[in-house]
N, C-alpha and C positions, 0 to 999 in steps of 0.2 A: 493679506496678497490680491492682489490685482486679478481680474478673471473668475472672480468665485459668486457673483450674482445670482439671483433665482429668475426665472424667467422671467422677459417682457415684449409680451404681443401688441403689437400695434396695428399690426393691420394682417388678416386669416392667412397665413399661409398655405400657396405660396401665392404671394403678394403677386401687383400688377406687373410690379421689372420681373421678379424671377419669373411669372411665364412667359413675359416678352422675351425672358434669354432662354429659355426654355424652348421655345421654338425655333428661335438660332439655332442651339444646340441641335436638333433633331435635323435642321439640314446642311450641317458642315462635320458632323460624328458618324462614326461609321454604324450602320444600323441596329447595332446591336441587341444594346443597350433602351430604344426604345421599343424595341420588340419583346425584350424584358419586361417592362412598365409595363406594356397590354396585356402579356399576358398575370403578370401580380393584379392587373388593374381585374380583367376576369375571373381572375379567385375569388378575391378579398372584395367584389364590388364597390369599391371606392378609389378614387382616382390616386394615382402614384405620381405624378406631377411633380417636379423636384424642387427645393427652394436652390437660392446661388447665394454662396459664400459670401459676404466683401472683405472682414476683418475679424481678429478674433485674437484673443488674453487670455491663458490660463484654460478654464473650463468655463468659457463662453464662446462662443460664437454669433457674429451679428449678419443678418443677408440681407442683400442688397436693398429690401423693404422696408431697414430698419428696426428688424424683429431682434429679439435678443434669446440665445437658445442655452440648454446646459447641455454641454457636448458628452454624451455619453458613450462614445464610438475613439475620438482622439486618432485621428485616422487611420484607423481599422487598428487602434493601438499602439501606432506609429509614435505618437506624443506622449512618450512618459512623462514628462514635466511639462503637458500642459504646451497652448497654443503660444508660440513667442517669447519662451522662457528668456529670462535676460544670461542665464552662462552659455548656451550654446549662441545665441546673436551676438553676446559682447565675441566668442572665439570666431564667430562668422566673419564680425568687422575685423577682427587685428590680423585674420588668415588672406583677409580680400582685400587689406593695403602691402600684400609681404608676395602671394601667391597663390592663383587660381589654377596653372594646372603643372604639374614636370611632366614625366616622361614614361608613368606606368612602370614596364616591368623592366627597361630600361636603364632610365636612370630616376630614384624615388627621389620625393618630398622628404625634408628630416622629421614633417609631421605625417606621413605615412609611416618612417619607421620609430615614431615613437609611437603608434596607436599598435602597431604589430607587437611590439616586445611588452604596452599594454595590456592586448587582448591574447598573447603566450603566460603572464606573468598570472591572469585573472582563472586560467584555462584549468583544469580540476586532474591534468599530468601533468608531469616534468616536459620540458624539451618540445613544447609545444610549434605547431609550426601553423601559419595561416596564410589565406588564399581571400582574400580581398577582392568580392564582385559589385554590386549595384541591386541588387534585390533580394527576398529570400528565394527566390528561385534562382537565381543564377546559386546562390548558398549550396539548396541541393543540388545542379547541376554538377555543381568543384565535387560535392562530395562522391556522388554516383561516378563519375569519373574516375575520383580516387580512392575507392573500392575496384572497380573493374582493375584500374596497374595495378595494386598491391596485389589483392587476391588471385588472379587472373580467371577469375570466374564473372561471367556474365549477366548471372540471376540474382535478384532481387525478389525479396518478400516485404511486400506492403502492408498494411491492414485497410477495412473498409470503414469508411467514412474521413479516412485523414486528408487532408487537401495541403499540399507539397509546392502551389502553382501552376501556371500556367505553360511557360515553355517546354520543347520537346523532352527532355529528359525529366520532369518532374510531374508533366502530365503522363507519363505511360504509369507512373505511379500511383494517381491520384485515384483514392476509392471514394470521393465525396462523394461525385456524380458522372454518371456512366455517360450523359448525355456530355460533356465536357471532354470526353476520348473518344467519341463514338466516328465522328468522322473522322480523325486525323489515323486514325486505330494502325492501318496501314503502314506508317509511316514511321512509327512510335517500337519501340523496344519490344520486343516478343516475350521476350525470358522475364518475365514478370508473374509473382502469384499472390492472390490475395489471401488474407485468414482475417477472421472475426476480431473487434475491437471488443473488449470487455467493457457494457457501462456498468457494471456493477460486479461487489466481489465474489458470487456464485457464478458468474462464467469466467470467474480466470483460469480454472483446468480443463476448460474444453479449446479456451483459443490458446490457452501452451502445447494444448494436441494435436492441434491445428497447424501451430506454428511447427510443431517438429516434425510434424510430415512435409509440413512444404522444404523443408528445411534438407527431408530424408536424400533427394537426385545427389547432393555433395557439389550440385554447380552454382550455389547461392551465395555470392561476394557482399552483398550489404543485405541488413536488414534495417531499413528506415520505419521509425516510429514518432509521432506527439506524444509525448508526457500529456498533453493535454491538447482531447482534438479541439482547435480553435472554432475555425467554420463548421464545423461538425457540431456547433451546438456548446462549446465548452466542455468536453464529459472527461474531466480528470482519469488517469488508467489509475485500476483499484489497488489499492497497496499489495506489493509484492508481484504485481504484473512485468513491471521494469525489469525486475531483478530475476525476476524469469527467460522471459526475453533476452539479458546479458550473456547468461549461462547458456541457453540453449544456441545462440549464434556462436561462440566462445568454442564450445561445442564441435559445430560445425567449421570450423574454419572460415566465417564472415564474419565482415566490421558491422559493427552496431552504431545506426547515426542516426541524432537526435535532434529532432527537427526541435529549434526552437528558437524560429524566426519570430515567433507567439510570445512565446513566455519565457523567456529569458530576460535576465537584467533588469530583476527587479517586477516584473508583472504579476509572475505566480506566487510571491513575499519572498522567492528566493534569488539569488543569481542564476541560478540555472538548477530548473524545475527536478530534471531528471535525476542530478546529482545529489539533490531534497531526495527523489524516492528512491533512491537504495543503489541509482544505475551510473557507472563511470561509462561512458561511451567512448567508441574509436574517433568518431566523429563527431561535431557540432555545426551546429546550420542555428547561424545567426543573420537575422536584419528588424524588420522594421522601427522598433527602438532603437537602436545602435546607433542612427547616423544623426540624432538629435535632433530629426527633422527635415534633414539630406537622405537624400538615397543614399544607402549604404549596408554591407551585407559582408558576413565574415565564413568563412568554413576552417574551424580551428581542429585540428588532428593533432593527436601523438605523435614523437615519430618514427614510430614501429608503421601506423597507418599511411602515413605520405608517405614513405620510403619507396613505394611503386613511383612517384615521379622524376627521381635521380634515376631508373632505367631508361628513362627515355633521353640518356645522355644530351639536354637539351634543344631534341627534337618535337618534345612533347609539351605542351604550355597550358596553362585555363589564361588569359588574360581577357581586357577590352580597355578601350581608348579611356576611360574613365572611369577606370578600377584605380582604386587609391587615392582620390581628388584628395588636393589639402583641404580643402575645404570642408568636403565632407568629415574628411580624416580628425580635421580641430573639432568640427560639432559635435562627433564621436568622445574624443580625450572629455570632453566640458562634459560633455552627460556622465559618461564614466563616474567621475569626479564628483561631480551633484549626486547621483545614487550614493554613490559611499558619505560623504560628506553628511547628508542629510539623513539617512538611513531610511532611504525611501522603501526598497524591499521589507523591513521589517516592518513598517509602518502600510504595507502593499496588504501584508500577509494579516495584522491586526482589521484591520478598517474591512477587507474583503470575506472576514467570520462576522463583523458586524453587519453587516450589510445584508450577507445572506438569509445573517437569522432573520434581522428586519424586514426583510421581504416577505420570510416564510411564516412572521407572527402576525403580519399586516393580511397578506394575501392565503394561508390557511382556507378552506371551507369555500373561497369565493367560485365563481360557475367559470371554465374554461383556465385557472391556474391548475399547472400538473407540481410544479416542483421549481427549486432554485438549487442551483450546486455551480461547484468552479472550486479554483483556486487562488489567493490574491485579491487582483483588478481585474479579474478573470471571470465574469460571472455570465452562467445564462441560464433565462428563466422559460424554462418551457409552461408552452400553451398547448389546447386542445388539439389546434389544426393549425395550419399555414395560413389556411384562412382568415380567421380568430387572429392570428399574430403578425397578418399586414392590415389588418384595417385597424388591431388596439396600436402597432407602431405609427398608422399614421395621426391617430385620437393624439397621441403622446407630441408628435410632432407639431398640432396644433394645441398645444399644452405647453410645448418651450421646450420639448425633450429631446434630441436626436440618439438616437437609437439604430441597432443592424437589425436585419433579420438574418438567422441561420437554423445550422438544425437540416438532416438528409432532407426534411419536406419542406421545410424554414418554418417551422413549428418551434423554434425558440429566439428570445432578444439574445442576442448576442451582444452586452455589456464589455467595453474595457476602456473607462474613464481614464486623465490624466492622475500616476501617482498621488498629484498633489491635491486632490480635489478635496473639498472639505464636506465632514458630514454629514449638513443641513440639506446640502444638495440632495445628495443620495437619498435623503430620510422624505422629501418634497419630490422626488420622483416616485419613489413605492408609493405616495397617497396618490399620486396623478395613476399610476399605473390600478391600482385599487377603485378609481372611480369610473377610467375608461371597462376595465373587464364588470365591471357589475351595471355598466352604461348598454354594454355590447348584450347582457345577459336578459336584458328588459323588451 
């Protein structure tokens, strides 16, 4: 399989061309990203200047200086099949010769209708209805609107540590970092309550008690939950928690919204992580990997959950110019076929178990290592501090491994490689991580 090669570093990253482009980037991009890098540099004590991608295939990325990396991020988890996989590439080429743009909610393309039918058939409830969007944040916005229309209730319950996107609807329910919400709070939905997300089995009863209290006023239309908190550090919901969330929400006549933007379509080792954990939600939010590399998302709901949209009698809609893009719908169909054909959900489940055990076996007792956790190819490695995670992540970049920081205090490495990655590349990463942790301890 192409794109399964070990790292090759020919010039220490970032190389001269990446440095040159990083300076150009700072001159033309909005200043938040440069400010974030400066903050992380002060925390870690090492440079955070970025590399610049040039090309990629499979699980390999080449930068503009000729370095080859093993990509353990896969576009924030969006490239389920890896970079430039032939299945979506062929679908994009074929569709590109036919039709790039239809007329959205006025005149749909045949490809859009095929995708809607495929998603409805994949849903864990009968007679599913689908709203297409362009990002995971868009899917969450559609779900929040749907819950408001169907239940007539304005309030939403979300969980600490949860991340659902940064557009205004999802930002109101962002429990990941208060700094993301604080500057805009006067413009956000004021009817949002946060309750604890249990990071371990013993915390489940208290979390469910808190949820029961949040639902008690009777004004909650939606309970929004990630079956695995992704940006929060790849923290899976403990056994029985999601089932308890579903039972309490339905007692309160609230819709359960499962944010599976990151976890669905094989990433978690199942097509839907929530269903695998015993919860059939009313609304599913899909994104990231759905488009096979192109921007696409979906809010998939039961007929009963979506019923509120009919009450608008055609005067209330949720759409956008590029929703249901024929190109993105074609790559999504190819993605769904390839995941099923190759059994990538089952492969992710077994490979993830192997990798987590490999990490723990090799790192147990190493200074700075706390734990490895996750499900499928969605793995979080918790370290002793955010500063150490930034330092180690930078060292791994120098070794040829692309990682991301995560966790409430950036104390975790959040790893979401392609579902097609070979085991040898994962083992090579584990050895590199051990060397970096041992080096940081000296």
